[in-house]
C-alpha positions as CSV (number, residue, x, y, z in Angstrom):
1,M,2.0,5.5,-19.4
2,R,-1.4,4.8,-17.9
3,L,-1.3,2.2,-15.0
4,F,-4.9,2.0,-14.0
5,L,-8.1,0.8,-15.8
6,T,-11.2,3.0,-16.0
7,T,-14.3,1.7,-14.3
8,D,-15.7,0.7,-17.7
9,E,-12.5,-1.0,-18.7
10,A,-12.4,-3.0,-15.5
11,C,-16.0,-4.0,-15.9
12,A,-15.4,-5.2,-19.5
13,L,-12.3,-7.2,-18.4
14,M,-14.2,-8.8,-15.5
15,T,-17.1,-9.7,-17.9
16,L,-14.6,-11.2,-20.4
17,M,-12.9,-13.3,-17.7
18,I,-16.2,-14.6,-16.4
19,A,-17.4,-15.5,-19.9
20,S,-14.1,-16.9,-21.1
21,Y,-13.0,-19.0,-18.1
22,G,-16.4,-19.7,-16.4
23,W,-15.3,-18.0,-13.1
24,N,-17.7,-16.5,-10.7
25,A,-17.7,-12.7,-10.1
26,T,-16.4,-12.9,-6.5
27,P,-13.1,-14.7,-7.2
28,V,-12.5,-12.3,-10.2
29,M,-13.2,-9.2,-8.1
30,E,-10.7,-10.5,-5.5
31,L,-7.9,-11.3,-7.9
32,K,-4.5,-10.0,-7.0
33,V,-2.2,-8.5,-9.7
34,P,-0.8,-11.6,-11.5
35,D,2.9,-12.5,-11.9
36,A,4.0,-12.2,-15.5
37,S,6.8,-14.1,-17.2
38,P,7.9,-14.5,-20.8
39,D,6.9,-17.7,-22.6
40,A,9.7,-20.3,-22.8
41,G,8.9,-20.7,-26.5
42,G,10.6,-17.4,-27.4
43,E,7.6,-16.1,-29.3
44,G,7.4,-12.9,-27.2
45,Q,4.2,-14.1,-25.6
46,I,3.6,-13.2,-21.9
47,I,2.2,-15.7,-19.5
48,Y,0.3,-14.5,-16.4
49,R,0.1,-16.7,-13.4
50,V,-3.3,-16.0,-11.7
51,E,-4.1,-17.3,-8.2
52,L,-7.8,-17.9,-7.5
53,E,-9.5,-18.5,-4.1
54,K,-12.7,-20.5,-4.5
55,R,-14.4,-20.0,-1.1
56,R,-17.1,-22.6,-1.5
57,R,-14.7,-25.5,-2.0
58,S,-13.2,-27.6,0.8
59,H,-10.1,-26.2,2.4
60,A,-7.8,-28.7,0.6
61,M,-9.1,-27.5,-2.9
62,R,-9.8,-23.8,-2.1
63,Y,-6.8,-22.4,-3.9
64,E,-6.0,-22.8,-7.6
65,T,-3.5,-21.4,-10.0
66,R,-4.1,-20.7,-13.7
67,S,-1.7,-19.7,-16.4
68,L,-3.2,-17.2,-18.9
69,A,-1.5,-16.4,-22.2
70,D,-1.4,-12.8,-23.5
71,W,-1.3,-13.2,-27.3
72,G,-1.8,-9.5,-27.9
73,G,-2.8,-8.8,-31.5
74,R,-1.7,-12.3,-32.6
75,A,-4.4,-14.2,-30.9
76,P,-5.3,-17.5,-32.5
77,R,-8.8,-17.6,-34.1
78,D,-11.3,-20.4,-33.6
79,G,-12.5,-22.3,-36.6
């Protein structure tokens, strides 16, 4: 089992996160490995808890947590 991304895969993932969530490059590059937990709904979906540090914000609002769903091949389609 491969545990690391190639440089091209990491760049593609970073680009996808920036485009999908509107994050800047620096917080994405500094992300730690997220915590993963199964969805409480029992559909086999995995939820990743991602912690972001937004350095330009005031100290009180600098840290933020997002929950990202991994749908795998069953991702809902728009429209």
